N, CA, C and O of each residue as an XYZ file, in Angstrom:
868
protein
N     -17.185    -24.728      7.560
C     -17.512    -23.840      7.317
C     -18.752    -23.331      7.917
O     -19.681    -23.576      8.687
N     -17.899    -21.960      6.622
C     -18.666    -20.680      7.221
C     -20.088    -19.861      5.967
O     -19.729    -19.690      4.802
N     -21.238    -19.537      6.279
C     -21.539    -19.074      5.745
C     -21.133    -18.133      5.065
O     -20.166    -17.602      5.612
N     -21.607    -17.347      3.469
C     -21.078    -15.725      3.654
C     -21.853    -15.936      1.972
O     -21.714    -16.828      1.135
N     -22.914    -14.339      1.985
C     -23.692    -13.819      1.295
C     -22.467    -12.700      0.229
O     -21.525    -12.193      0.838
N     -22.548    -12.552     -0.598
C     -22.370    -12.092     -1.213
C     -22.944    -11.080     -2.272
O     -23.035    -11.644     -3.362
N     -23.406     -9.627     -2.315
C     -23.669     -8.375     -3.294
C     -23.258     -8.296     -3.582
O     -22.107     -8.202     -3.156
N     -23.723     -8.199     -5.081
C     -22.910     -7.734     -6.041
C     -21.591     -8.561     -7.240
O     -20.378     -8.739     -7.128
N     -22.528     -8.866     -8.254
C     -21.654    -10.193     -8.829
C     -20.546     -9.404    -10.463
O     -20.430    -10.008    -11.529
N     -20.152     -8.536    -10.280
C     -18.443     -7.777    -10.839
C     -17.592     -9.028    -10.850
O     -17.775    -10.151    -10.380
N     -16.439     -8.390    -11.649
C     -15.167     -8.925    -10.803
C     -14.182     -9.369     -9.608
O     -13.211    -10.021     -9.224
N     -15.275     -8.445     -9.331
C     -14.290     -8.949     -7.553
C     -15.422     -9.255     -6.507
O     -15.119     -9.932     -5.525
N     -16.733     -8.789     -6.660
C     -17.489     -9.993     -6.381
C     -17.574    -11.268     -6.396
O     -17.702    -12.086     -5.485
N     -17.437    -11.442     -8.281
C     -17.340    -13.283     -8.077
C     -15.833    -13.935     -7.436
O     -15.608    -14.887     -6.688
N     -15.247    -13.272     -7.885
C     -13.755    -13.599     -7.891
C     -13.880    -13.862     -6.502
O     -13.745    -15.081     -6.404
N     -14.127    -13.217     -5.003
C     -14.267    -13.481     -4.189
C     -15.051    -14.347     -3.364
O     -14.682    -15.089     -2.454
N     -16.323    -14.110     -3.881
C     -17.475    -16.437     -4.120
C     -16.970    -16.935     -4.428
O     -16.742    -17.857     -3.645
N     -16.336    -17.020     -5.530
C     -15.574    -17.828     -6.290
C     -14.447    -18.539     -5.436
O     -14.569    -19.744     -5.659
N     -13.398    -18.319     -4.551
C     -12.710    -18.117     -3.727
C     -13.228    -18.860     -2.748
O     -12.812    -19.976     -2.439
N     -14.174    -18.260     -2.212
C     -14.748    -18.991     -0.723
C     -15.079    -19.811     -0.977
O     -14.605    -20.828     -0.472
N     -15.983    -19.868     -1.811
C     -16.294    -21.533     -2.368
C     -15.417    -22.896     -2.117
O     -15.552    -23.991     -1.571
N     -14.672    -22.334     -2.676
C     -13.291    -23.348     -2.982
C     -12.940    -23.059     -2.268
O     -12.748    -21.973     -2.814
N     -12.323    -22.819     -0.739
C     -12.430    -22.840      0.191
C     -13.264    -23.608      1.226
O     -12.712    -23.756      2.317
N     -14.871    -24.281      1.037
C     -14.990    -25.616      1.552
C     -16.131    -23.835      1.975
O     -16.691    -23.988      3.061
N     -16.305    -23.088      1.633
C     -17.518    -22.546      2.835
C     -18.768    -22.245      1.317
O     -18.612    -22.289      0.097
N     -19.913    -21.958      2.180
C     -21.306    -22.211      2.199
C     -21.195    -20.601      1.845
O     -21.147    -19.686      2.667
N     -21.161    -20.475      0.120
C     -21.750    -18.884      0.148
C     -23.159    -19.053     -1.068
O     -23.592    -19.833     -1.916
N     -23.558    -17.257     -0.208
C     -25.106    -17.387     -1.519
C     -24.380    -16.029     -2.505
O     -24.091    -15.112     -1.737
N     -24.006    -15.669     -4.058
C     -24.835    -14.895     -4.290
C     -25.822    -14.013     -5.217
O     -26.661    -14.326     -6.061
N     -25.487    -13.100     -4.838
C     -26.489    -12.178     -5.816
C     -27.021    -10.833     -6.267
O     -27.289     -9.805     -5.644
N     -27.066    -11.053     -7.119
C     -26.815    -10.051     -8.361
C     -27.891     -9.755     -8.708
O     -28.695    -10.687     -8.679
N     -28.556     -8.048     -9.302
C     -29.430     -7.910    -10.411
C     -28.973     -8.457    -12.171
O     -29.820     -8.932    -12.927
N     -28.315     -8.372    -12.347
C     -28.101     -8.608    -13.908
C     -27.946    -10.899    -13.869
O     -27.051    -11.698    -13.597
N     -29.381    -10.995    -14.311
C     -29.053    -12.838    -14.595
C     -28.135    -12.898    -15.399
O     -27.290    -13.430    -14.679
N     -27.698    -12.769    -16.261
C     -26.435    -13.167    -16.938
C     -24.983    -13.219    -15.749
O     -24.488    -14.330    -15.558
N     -24.439    -12.129    -15.087
C     -24.667    -12.236    -14.127
C     -24.138    -13.219    -13.006
O     -23.075    -13.714    -12.632
N     -25.717    -13.218    -12.627
C     -25.156    -14.435    -11.059
C     -25.542    -16.410    -12.764
O     -25.368    -17.568    -12.385
N     -25.885    -16.160    -13.899
C     -25.986    -17.603    -14.582
C     -24.010    -18.095    -14.508
O     -23.621    -19.258    -14.400
N     -23.019    -16.775    -14.608
C     -21.529    -16.681    -14.800
C     -20.683    -17.575    -12.955
O     -19.733    -18.334    -12.761
N     -21.424    -17.089    -12.293
C     -20.899    -17.221    -10.769
C     -21.892    -18.547    -11.024
O     -21.176    -19.435    -11.487
N     -23.167    -18.972    -10.903
C     -23.664    -20.245    -11.034
C     -23.538    -21.500    -10.295
O     -24.133    -21.935     -9.309
N     -22.250    -22.141    -11.313
C     -21.707    -23.267    -11.205
C     -20.391    -22.897    -10.236
O     -19.362    -23.539    -10.449
N     -20.388    -21.818     -9.109
C     -19.126    -21.921     -8.417
C     -19.256    -21.454     -7.237
O     -18.306    -21.301     -6.469
N     -20.862    -21.085     -6.880
C     -21.242    -20.596     -5.196
C     -21.772    -21.879     -5.049
O     -21.463    -22.746     -5.867
N     -22.570    -22.135     -4.070
C     -23.722    -22.859     -3.404
C     -25.145    -22.305     -3.831
O     -26.019    -22.671     -4.617
N     -25.054    -21.761     -3.376
C     -26.609    -21.199     -3.652
C     -26.423    -19.027     -4.829
O     -25.788    -17.994     -4.617
N     -27.311    -19.454     -5.802
C     -26.731    -17.886     -6.770
C     -28.680    -17.291     -6.747
O     -29.562    -17.800     -6.056
N     -28.826    -16.223     -7.640
C     -30.316    -15.319     -7.509
C     -30.430    -14.184     -7.682
O     -30.152    -13.377     -6.795
N     -30.726    -13.944     -8.483
C     -31.547    -12.711     -9.118
C     -31.917    -11.707     -8.152
O     -32.668    -12.287     -7.367
N     -31.757    -10.268     -7.726
C     -32.907     -9.800     -6.624
C     -31.711     -9.000     -6.146
O     -30.498     -8.983     -6.352
N     -32.661     -8.302     -5.366
C     -31.782     -6.610     -5.699
C     -31.578     -6.850     -4.322
O     -32.402     -7.255     -3.502
N     -29.789     -6.406     -4.071
C     -29.691     -7.005     -2.233
C     -29.925     -5.367     -1.571
O     -29.007     -5.352     -0.751
N     -30.447     -4.329     -1.481
C     -30.757     -3.479     -0.750
C     -31.795     -3.480     -0.560
O     -32.428     -2.428     -0.465
N     -32.559     -5.154     -0.384
C     -34.131     -4.618     -0.256
C     -34.157     -6.831      0.786
O     -34.023     -7.988      0.386
N     -34.458     -6.008      2.380
C     -33.735     -7.009      3.540
C     -34.494     -8.386      2.833
O     -33.745     -9.296      2.478
N     -35.943     -8.538      2.634
C     -36.310    -10.243      2.551
C     -36.196    -10.431      1.097
O     -36.983    -11.117      0.445
N     -34.918     -9.629      0.481
C     -34.397    -10.816     -0.709
C     -33.509    -10.800      0.301
O     -33.875    -11.211      1.403
N     -32.653    -10.493      0.177
C     -31.607    -11.090      1.700
C     -31.414    -11.937      2.935
O     -30.466    -12.444      3.533
N     -32.893    -11.859      3.070
C     -32.999    -13.264      3.800
C     -33.694    -13.738      3.533
O     -34.554    -13.923      4.394
N     -34.005    -14.515      1.735
C     -34.684    -16.007      1.773
C     -33.569    -15.929      1.106
O     -33.591    -16.860      0.301
N     -32.515    -15.275      0.986
C     -31.410    -16.492      0.662
C     -29.986    -16.995      2.078
O     -29.279    -17.851      2.610
N     -30.309    -16.002      2.006
C     -29.820    -17.096      3.886
C     -28.953    -16.006      4.957
O     -28.229    -16.412      5.867
N     -29.223    -14.372      4.599
C     -28.540    -13.847      5.038
C     -28.747    -13.625      6.692
O     -27.942    -12.796      7.118
N     -30.005    -14.398      8.145
C     -29.941    -13.685      9.036
C     -28.754    -15.420      9.729
O     -28.383    -15.752     10.855
N     -28.645    -15.782      8.925
C     -27.628    -17.503      8.765
C     -26.160    -17.150      8.581
O     -25.371    -18.091      8.664
N     -25.563    -15.653      8.288
C     -25.157    -15.665      7.629
C     -23.466    -14.995      9.063
O     -23.322    -14.335     10.092
N     -22.762    -15.691      8.193
C     -21.024    -14.847      9.162
C     -20.470    -14.664      8.740
O     -19.335    -14.963      9.112
N     -20.627    -14.125      7.775
C     -20.293    -12.388      7.118
C     -20.727    -12.113      4.848
O     -20.940    -12.619      3.746
N     -20.581    -11.047      5.593
C     -21.725    -10.707      3.864
C     -20.126     -9.702      2.757
O     -19.012     -9.404      3.187
N     -20.646     -9.486      1.491
C     -19.633     -8.775      1.063
C     -21.121     -8.072      0.380
O     -22.320     -8.312      0.231
N     -20.237     -7.207      0.146
C     -20.685     -5.668     -0.762
C     -20.357     -5.146     -1.996
O     -20.339     -3.915     -1.997
N     -20.055     -5.745     -3.189
C     -19.467     -5.790     -3.930
C     -20.238     -4.829     -5.447
O     -20.176     -5.326     -6.572
N     -20.898     -3.487     -5.200
C     -21.855     -2.562     -6.026
C     -21.905     -2.120     -7.218
O     -22.778     -1.815     -8.030
N     -19.818     -2.171     -7.110
C     -19.408     -0.861     -8.408
C     -20.374      0.105     -7.517
O     -21.039      0.021     -6.485
N     -19.858      1.714     -9.185
C     -20.088      1.933     -8.575
C     -21.115      3.034     -7.872
O     -20.908      4.248     -7.882
N     -22.086      2.483     -7.353
C     -23.152      3.332     -7.242
C     -23.593      2.398     -5.333
O     -24.078      1.422     -4.761
N     -23.032      3.502     -5.219
C     -23.108      4.088     -3.824
C     -24.014      3.921     -2.409
O     -23.874      3.587     -1.233
N     -25.364      4.539     -3.656
C     -26.753      3.879     -2.243
C     -26.892      2.768     -2.109
O     -27.198      2.172     -1.076
N     -26.497      1.973     -4.079
C     -27.403      0.488     -2.909
C     -26.253     -0.137     -2.250
O     -26.407     -1.009     -1.395
N     -25.006      0.322     -2.657
C     -23.603     -0.593     -1.331
C     -23.764      0.513     -0.023
O     -23.027      0.211      0.916
N     -24.551      1.668      0.189
C     -25.304      1.917      1.642
C     -26.106      0.896      1.917
O     -25.672     -0.192      2.295
N     -27.565      1.204      1.723
C     -28.518      0.298      1.842
C     -28.559     -1.090      2.200
O     -28.895     -1.745      3.186
N     -28.007     -1.354      0.822
C     -27.745     -3.179      1.300
C     -26.776     -3.844      2.664
O     -26.677     -4.933      3.230
N     -26.124     -2.398      2.786
C     -24.963     -2.161      4.517
C     -26.019     -2.303      5.228
O     -25.937     -3.475      5.595
N     -26.925     -1.887      5.648
C     -27.303     -1.353      7.210
C     -28.340     -2.532      6.421
O     -28.169     -3.448      7.226
N     -29.014     -2.938      5.689
C     -30.431     -4.182      5.273
C     -29.156     -5.686      5.386
O     -29.570     -6.816      5.644
N     -27.912     -5.447      5.185
C     -27.732     -7.233      6.638
C     -27.565     -6.721      7.592
O     -27.739     -7.568      8.468
N     -27.221     -5.438      8.186
C     -27.171     -4.817      9.530
C     -27.771     -5.164     10.411
O     -27.430     -5.384     11.573
N     -29.678     -5.316      9.411
C     -31.018     -5.310     10.091
C     -31.335     -6.541     10.398
O     -32.312     -6.675     11.136
N     -30.404     -8.126      9.793
C     -30.319     -9.334      9.728
C     -29.603     -9.724     10.569
O     -29.494    -10.936     10.752
N     -28.835     -8.718     11.405
C     -27.454     -9.630     12.221
C     -26.917    -10.027     11.527
O     -26.656    -11.218     11.699
N     -26.398     -9.394     10.339
C     -24.573     -9.800     10.410
C     -23.859     -8.896     10.077
O     -23.970     -8.086      9.157
N     -22.592     -9.121     11.361
C     -22.248     -8.103     12.048
C     -21.322     -7.780     11.198
O     -20.996     -6.601     11.058
N     -20.511     -9.197     10.201
C     -19.088     -8.388      9.339
C     -19.842     -8.255      8.415
O     -20.913     -8.844      8.267
N     -19.252     -7.303      7.557
C     -20.090     -6.443      6.568
C     -18.884     -6.319      5.348
O     -19.614     -5.590      4.676
N     -17.479     -6.438      4.389
C     -16.925     -6.604      4.175
C     -17.360     -5.116      2.389
O     -17.541     -5.693      1.316
N     -17.416     -4.173      2.368
C     -17.333     -3.542      1.232
C     -16.062     -3.053      0.129
O     -14.896     -2.787      0.424
N     -16.567     -3.038     -0.926
C     -16.249     -2.864     -1.921
C     -15.959     -1.530     -2.470
O     -16.455     -1.553     -3.596
N     -15.309     -0.145     -2.232
C     -15.541      1.231     -2.622
C     -14.728      1.945     -3.961
O     -13.708      1.540     -4.519
N     -15.394      2.919     -4.206
C     -14.990      4.006     -5.474
C     -13.808      4.279     -5.410
O     -12.828      3.990     -6.096
N     -13.981      4.881     -4.497
C     -13.183      6.358     -3.610
C     -13.107      6.391     -2.400
O     -14.094      5.868     -1.881
N     -12.375      6.772     -1.693
C     -12.028      8.068     -0.331
C     -13.278      8.079      0.328
O     -13.756      7.309      1.161
N     -13.753      9.193     -0.256
C     -15.126      9.206      0.113
C     -16.313      8.133      0.863
O     -16.889      8.184      1.949
N     -16.357      7.203     -0.232
C     -17.744      6.621     -0.989
C     -17.043      4.914      0.708
O     -17.626      3.986      1.268
N     -15.831      5.407      0.752
C     -15.143      4.094      2.312
C     -15.548      5.440      3.290
O     -16.764      5.282      3.394
N     -15.143      6.926      4.225
C     -15.518      7.275      4.434
C     -17.074      6.918      5.622
O     -17.328      6.974      6.825
N     -17.873      6.497      4.131
C     -18.772      6.890      4.488
C     -19.763      5.515      5.257
O     -20.615      5.424      6.141
N     -19.066      4.613      4.334
C     -19.476      2.687      5.184
C     -18.096      2.498      6.155
O     -18.273      1.696      7.073
N     -17.143      2.934      6.111
C     -16.847      3.013      8.405
C     -18.481      3.618      8.992
O     -19.242      3.047      9.773
N     -18.575      4.322      8.629
C     -18.832      5.784      9.381
C     -20.599      4.228      9.774
O     -20.862      3.711     10.860
N     -21.269      4.023      8.544
C     -22.337      2.822      8.628
C     -21.943      1.962      9.096
O     -22.614      0.950      8.897
N     -20.826      1.810      9.871
C     -20.560      0.126     10.380
C     -20.448     -1.172      9.501
O     -20.940     -2.289      9.662
N     -19.564     -0.610      8.430
C     -18.673     -1.786      7.916
C     -17.180     -2.428      7.912
O     -16.153     -1.862      7.537
N     -17.248     -3.115      8.178
C     -15.828     -3.918      9.100
C     -15.334     -3.621      7.944
O     -15.274     -2.392      7.914
N     -14.932     -4.072      6.937
C     -14.021     -3.271      6.278
C     -14.383     -3.119      4.184
O     -14.900     -3.764      3.272
N     -13.335     -1.196      4.555
C     -13.462     -1.484      2.943
C     -11.946     -0.884      2.224
O     -10.905     -0.242      2.358
N     -12.928     -1.790      1.279
C     -11.462     -2.632      0.441
C     -11.677     -2.125     -0.629
O     -12.760     -2.084     -1.211
N     -10.427     -1.598     -1.056
C     -10.725     -0.352     -2.987
C      -9.717     -0.756     -3.390
O      -8.623     -0.193     -3.348
N     -10.113     -2.291     -4.044
C      -9.007     -2.822     -4.995
C      -8.069     -1.487     -5.919
O      -6.974     -1.189     -5.444
N      -8.337     -1.063     -6.649
C      -7.516     -0.547     -7.524
C      -6.053      0.778     -7.418
O      -5.081      1.000     -8.140
N      -6.745      1.602     -5.721
C      -5.845      2.131     -4.617
C      -4.625      0.617     -4.274
O      -3.432      0.332     -4.171
N      -5.629      0.202     -4.234
C      -4.706     -1.049     -3.614
C      -3.224     -1.991     -4.454
O      -2.061     -2.362     -4.297
N      -4.265     -1.974     -5.292
C      -2.835     -2.131     -6.598
C      -2.421     -1.697     -7.695
O      -2.186     -2.143     -8.818
N      -2.359     -0.454     -6.999
C      -1.627      1.023     -7.214
C      -0.260      0.590     -6.527
O       0.934      0.639     -6.821
N      -0.991      0.169     -5.524
C       0.680      1.275     -4.077
C       1.499     -0.400     -4.450
O       2.724     -0.432     -4.573
N       0.822     -1.439     -4.567
C       1.797     -2.260     -5.206
C       2.223     -2.284     -5.612
O       3.340     -2.040     -5.156
N       2.155     -2.600     -7.127
C       2.497     -1.629     -7.798
C       3.426     -0.723     -7.955
O       4.456     -0.857     -8.615
N       2.912      0.684     -7.053
C       5.063      1.573     -7.396
C       5.347      1.245     -6.759
O       6.524      1.602     -6.819
N       5.209      0.421     -5.522
C       5.810     -0.613     -4.245
C       7.197     -2.023     -5.373
O       8.313     -2.430     -5.051
N       6.642     -2.210     -6.193
C       6.944     -3.452     -6.429
C       8.275     -2.865     -7.845
O       9.371     -3.338     -8.147
N       7.687     -1.971     -8.262
C       8.258     -0.931     -9.728
C       9.918     -0.366     -8.971
O      11.112     -0.592     -9.168
N       9.176      0.374     -8.147
C      10.578      1.068     -7.225
C      11.321      0.777     -6.646
O      11.772      1.706     -5.976
N      11.939     -0.445     -6.450
C      12.997     -1.294     -7.083
C      12.315     -2.405     -6.937
O      11.221     -2.808     -6.540
N      14.149     -3.084     -7.762
C      13.927     -4.179     -8.429
C      13.757     -5.325     -8.104
O      13.237     -6.266     -8.705
N      14.700     -5.150     -6.058
C      13.811     -5.861     -4.822
C      12.677     -5.794     -4.154
O      12.614     -6.937     -3.702
N      12.018     -5.406     -3.892
C      10.624     -5.807     -4.283
C      10.181     -6.991     -4.946
O      10.429     -7.090     -6.148
N       9.657     -7.770     -4.448
C       8.390     -8.399     -4.691
C       6.679     -9.293     -4.890
O       6.050    -10.206     -5.425
N       6.669     -8.456     -4.227
C       5.160     -8.715     -3.829
C       5.048     -7.552     -2.233
O       6.078     -7.238     -1.638
N       3.942     -7.165     -1.869
C       3.813     -6.026     -1.147
C       1.995     -6.275     -1.005
O       0.995     -6.718     -1.571
N       2.451     -5.691      0.057
C       0.718     -5.630      0.764
C       0.259     -4.875      2.145
O       0.722     -5.235      3.228
N      -0.763     -3.714      2.023
C      -0.666     -3.032      2.215
C      -1.239     -3.520      3.764
O      -1.723     -4.649      3.680
N      -1.294     -3.057      4.907
C      -1.961     -2.785      6.406
C      -2.617     -2.239      6.750
O      -3.717     -2.588      7.181
N      -1.897     -0.510      6.639
C      -2.346      0.196      7.516
C      -2.093      1.210      6.949
O      -1.623      0.981      5.835
N      -2.200      2.478      7.235
C      -2.190      3.317      6.162
C      -0.334      4.174      6.046
O       0.092      5.068      5.316
N       0.475      3.153      7.401
C       1.736      3.863      6.488
C       2.708      2.406      7.174
O       3.929      2.266      7.231
N       1.903      1.729      7.502
C       2.173     -0.020      7.739
C       1.675     -1.210      6.725
O       0.528     -1.589      6.489
N       3.074     -1.722      6.148
C       2.942     -2.887      4.855
C       3.365     -3.874      5.478
O       3.997     -3.843      6.534
N       3.103     -4.641      4.975
C       3.907     -6.225      4.220
C       5.083     -6.145      3.365
O       4.802     -5.421      2.410
N       6.059     -6.496      3.307
C       6.720     -6.256      1.613
C       7.263     -8.058      1.208
O       7.191     -9.035      1.953
N       7.602     -8.011      0.286
C       8.506    -10.030      0.198
C       9.536     -9.209     -1.082
O       9.296     -8.580     -2.112
N      10.198     -9.437     -0.682
C      11.795     -8.878     -0.910
C      13.554    -10.004     -1.432
O      13.881    -10.984     -0.762
N      14.218     -9.615     -2.438
C      14.536    -10.409     -2.319
C      16.331     -9.447     -1.072
O      16.799     -8.501     -0.438
N      16.433    -10.608     -1.542
C      17.947    -10.192      0.014
C      18.840     -9.234     -0.801
O      19.443     -9.380     -1.864
N      18.747     -8.433     -0.131
C      20.513     -6.952     -0.906
C      21.709     -7.978     -0.447
O      21.950     -8.641      0.562
N      22.518     -7.692     -2.105
C      23.432     -7.750     -1.867
C      24.471     -8.671     -0.384
O      24.831     -9.783      0.003
N      24.551     -6.706      0.058
C      25.308     -7.044      0.820
C      25.006     -7.824      2.316
O      25.683     -8.249      3.252
N      23.518     -7.741      1.936
C      23.111     -9.588      3.060
C      23.540    -10.619      2.916
O      23.556    -11.225      3.988
N      24.002    -11.297      1.933
C      23.980    -12.195      1.437
C      25.257    -12.863      2.447
O      26.383    -12.421      2.218
N      25.147    -13.672      3.299
C      26.495    -15.155      4.068
C      26.023    -14.428      5.665
O      26.734    -14.963      6.516
N      25.270    -13.617      6.177
C      25.563    -13.034      7.133
C      23.440    -13.584      7.550
O      22.483    -14.006      6.902
N      23.816    -13.102      9.329
C      22.463    -14.728      9.419
C      22.098    -12.881     10.429
O      22.661    -11.790     10.509
N      21.100    -13.404     10.874
C      19.520    -12.140     11.194
C      20.157    -11.590     12.286
O      20.475    -10.402     12.233
N      20.510    -12.553     13.724
C      21.331    -11.442     14.481
C      22.499    -10.920     14.071
O      22.970     -9.945     14.654
N      23.062    -11.445     13.112
C      24.532    -10.094     12.545
C      23.709     -9.318     12.118
O      23.172     -8.936     13.158
N      23.072     -8.650     11.055
C      22.002     -7.494     10.525
C      21.499     -7.565     12.109
O      22.137     -6.898     12.923
N      20.651     -8.161     12.450
C      20.349     -6.772     13.881
C      19.107     -5.782     13.121
O      18.429     -4.900     13.648
N      19.093     -6.124     12.138
C      17.744     -5.801     11.241
C      16.102     -4.207     12.308
O      15.550     -3.125     12.106
N      16.183     -5.233     13.226
C      14.071     -4.128     14.101
C      15.085     -3.505     14.622
O      14.652     -2.363     14.778
N      16.693     -3.539     15.175
C      17.420     -2.046     16.001
C      17.959     -0.891     15.171
O      17.878      0.318     15.393
N      18.683     -1.721     13.889
C      19.405     -1.515     13.690
C      18.494      0.200     11.785
O      18.728      1.368     11.474
N      17.362     -1.191     11.172
C      15.899     -0.106     10.544
C      14.263     -0.280     10.733
O      13.193     -0.296     10.126
N      14.811     -0.384     11.888
C      12.811     -0.675     12.870
C      12.209     -1.888     11.781
O      11.082     -1.718     11.318
N      12.869     -2.904     11.460
C      11.637     -3.736     10.377
C      11.901     -4.969     10.932
O      12.960     -5.094     11.548
N      10.686     -6.477     10.776
C      10.574     -7.245     11.572
C      11.086     -8.282     10.201
O      11.103     -7.727      9.102
N      11.487     -9.727     10.268
C      11.249    -10.304      9.506
C      10.413    -11.533      9.724
O      10.799    -12.149     10.718
N       9.543    -12.004      9.203
C       8.105    -12.554      9.519
C       9.231    -14.034      9.164
O       9.754    -14.694     10.062
N       9.439    -14.347      7.453
C       9.612    -15.991      7.309
C      10.952    -14.677      5.644
O      11.200    -13.591      5.122
N      11.134    -15.667      5.715
C      12.354    -16.404      4.845
C      12.367    -18.037      3.659
O      12.843    -19.172      3.689
N      11.658    -17.329      2.888
C      11.281    -18.165      1.419
C      12.512    -18.591      1.389
O      13.476    -17.876      1.664
N      12.618    -20.430      0.874
C      14.020    -20.686      0.195
C      13.809    -20.782     -1.389
O      14.116    -21.968     -1.509
N      13.458    -20.308     -2.866
C      13.004    -19.921     -3.308
C      13.695    -21.896     -3.992
O      12.963    -22.832     -4.312
N      14.618    -21.884     -3.991
C      15.079    -23.438     -4.920
C      14.626    -24.250     -4.202
O      14.758    -25.429     -4.531
N      14.291    -24.087     -3.605
C      13.993    -25.403     -1.961
C      12.501    -25.064     -1.718
O      11.897    -25.460     -0.721
N      11.796    -24.106     -2.953
C      10.154    -24.087     -1.776
C      10.036    -24.459     -0.877
O       9.455    -25.477     -0.499
N      10.729    -23.470     -0.194
C      10.828    -23.978      1.972
C      10.042    -22.590      2.528
O      10.211    -21.513      1.955
N       9.415    -22.692      3.370
C       9.403    -21.321      3.349
C       9.486    -21.939      5.803
O       9.121    -22.848      6.548
N      10.024    -20.953      5.839
C      10.650    -20.796      7.466
C       9.755    -19.761      7.725
O       9.860    -18.604      7.317
N       8.755    -20.283      8.509
C       7.801    -19.431      9.836
C       8.040    -18.577     10.778
O       7.397    -17.620     11.210
N       9.379    -19.190     11.140
C      10.514    -18.865     12.394
C      11.377    -19.099     12.181
O      11.888    -20.217     12.247
N      12.089    -17.585     11.671
C      13.497    -17.922     10.615
C      14.618    -18.824     11.875
O      14.064    -19.168     12.919
N      15.530    -19.023     11.770
C      16.956    -19.246     12.057
C      16.953    -18.127     12.052
O      16.520    -17.458     11.114
N      17.836    -17.283     13.970
C      18.638    -16.392     13.737
C      20.676    -16.931     13.280
O      21.638    -16.487     12.652
N      20.515    -17.426     13.634
C      21.678    -17.359     13.068
C      21.941    -18.503     11.689
O      22.900    -19.236     11.934
N      21.297    -18.781     10.343
C      21.159    -19.000     10.042
C      21.918    -18.150      8.745
O      21.021    -17.357      8.456
N      22.850    -17.913      7.970
C      23.395    -17.053      7.149
C      22.155    -17.261      5.838
O      21.853    -18.421      5.558
N      21.508    -16.165      5.108
C      21.179    -15.959      4.100
C      21.540    -15.472      2.965
O      22.099    -14.436      2.608
N      21.108    -16.437      2.430
C      21.444    -17.205      0.940
C      20.843    -16.164      0.099
O      20.174    -15.222      0.524
N      21.199    -16.461     -1.410
C      20.931    -15.114     -3.010
C      19.867    -15.823     -3.199
O      19.008    -15.103     -3.708
N      19.155    -17.873     -2.892
C      18.013    -18.313     -3.502
C      16.594    -17.509     -2.218
O      15.507    -18.044     -1.999
N      16.909    -16.644     -1.811
C      16.310    -16.362     -0.101
C      15.444    -15.497     -0.491
O      15.876    -14.723     -1.346
N      14.072    -15.309     -0.083
C      13.076    -13.936     -0.436
C      12.913    -13.590      1.239
O      13.086    -14.447      2.106
N      12.626    -12.479      1.457
C      12.188    -12.399      2.780
C      11.094    -11.410      2.605
O      10.735    -10.480      1.882
N      10.684    -12.246      3.862
C       9.242    -11.898      3.675
C       8.869    -10.023      5.503
O       8.744    -10.296      6.697
N       8.844     -9.202      5.177
C       9.684     -8.328      5.416
C       8.240     -7.384      6.181
O       7.666     -6.595      5.431
N       7.709     -7.525      7.704
C       6.603     -5.867      7.649
C       7.556     -4.654      8.816
O       8.691     -4.696      9.292
N       6.127     -3.400      8.955
C       7.253     -2.565      8.972
C       6.913     -1.387      8.269
O       6.131     -1.525      7.328
N       7.550      0.309      8.661
C       6.692      1.582      8.089
C       7.440      1.327      7.361
O       8.628      1.003      7.352
N       6.110      1.609      6.200
C       6.515      1.779      4.588
C       7.749      2.435      4.592
O       8.873      1.932      4.586
N       7.299      4.052      4.609
C       9.917      4.778      4.785
C      11.059      3.809      5.721
O      12.065      3.300      5.227
N      10.771      3.727      6.737
C      11.645      2.423      6.638
C      11.776      1.404      5.391
O      12.942      1.165      5.075
N      10.956      0.882      4.769
C      10.772     -0.316      4.000
C      11.735     -0.890      2.860
O      12.398     -1.852      2.471
N      11.194      0.795      2.544
C      11.787      1.902      1.099
C      12.928      2.391      1.884
O      12.683      3.503      2.351
N      13.352      2.228      1.996
C      15.510      2.893      3.078
C      15.748      1.543      2.872
O      16.881      1.342      2.434
N      14.765      0.090      3.109
C      16.040     -1.018      3.635
C      16.009     -1.607      1.755
O      16.855     -2.222      1.107
N      14.774     -1.124      1.411
C      14.864     -2.176     -0.308
C      15.676     -1.243     -1.182
O      15.979     -1.704     -2.283
N      16.336      0.745     -0.720
C      17.459      0.609     -1.227
C      19.259      0.244     -1.386
O      20.205      0.290     -2.172
N      18.709     -0.276      0.522
C      19.591     -0.471      0.821
C      21.030     -1.578      0.097
O      22.104     -1.663      0.694
């Protein structure tokens, strides 16, 4: 069990706090809104009304013993900066920050945020990748030009094996896993000689341009 501090209880912060608590972790949640705190209280270990920019408030919430923190203060960029600095001062090394723009992300990275999350942009990228091709079922961006996507098996690949297709050499992509949707079985180490079936979906990693090219196959 790990201990997490979540500062800011909008949709993003609340969802993250609830998800962590469901996984069995100790989660302390903080917001300046009493209503927001009341809503999340049944779904976390502790919830308190307070200012996440104040190191004393964070310390009382248990930040000194936290493994990581999430800062999600909406469009209040100053609050996210000061909360991140306060958490670092209390010894929290891993701080994940929700940002509202690329400039916000750059500022947070410069002051030592472990990772910045831009939900609206990432949701847009996933949607764009999905609707640009009927074969793309899901999309997860890992870097500026690298991602993992779930895709249906192209018709011309059905009945052929991964060894026959030689995807790393011909398309510069890698199959991470194969999901047999019909039987709901996932092969995390796919058999290179097993023929692909129409009921399979492929979890594929690679550069965006290579994945887009394969999706058009």
